[in-house]
Phi, psi and omega in degrees: 000131181277174185298323180291322177296319177300316181295319179294325177295320175294313183298327179297338182274347181294124184289157172308134176082006178235166177228162172228161177263161177302318179294322180294320176298315178305312179302313181295341176276349178104359176226097185296352179268007185267015184306318177290327176296322176303313178303313181294317180300314184291330176298333181248024182312118181281351186212067184297344174290335183240351177240099188282072182297339179294344178278002179255131182231173180278177189294348177259002180086011182277141178284164182281133173291337185246039182307127192295337186241057173120007176084176184305316181300319178300316175301311178304313183297316178300313183296314181297329174296340177264006178089006179277125179278125180239125180296167177294341177275358180083034184241133177261138177286100184296334181296329184258332189241000179288128177290137183269016179086192187287000000 
């Protein structure tokens, strides 16, 4: 399995209504230094219907300005549809919505 496939497998596990950080996904793949690789992988997500890359935010809870599938507003909309509160500045409260891993 290549690095992107490992990342996609982790992202598929993020539950509805929760988010994970790039670094957290990297850690769960077994390589905590892959945070940027996670970003690259999600940017080229081959199956957005089954790999919920919109559930991944940065370490501060901020959504991506360059969200690959419709921009920042689309990511916010998808998260809000799952009940995740996102501030007008595009920040998710990680204390309430961060997935605790497997």
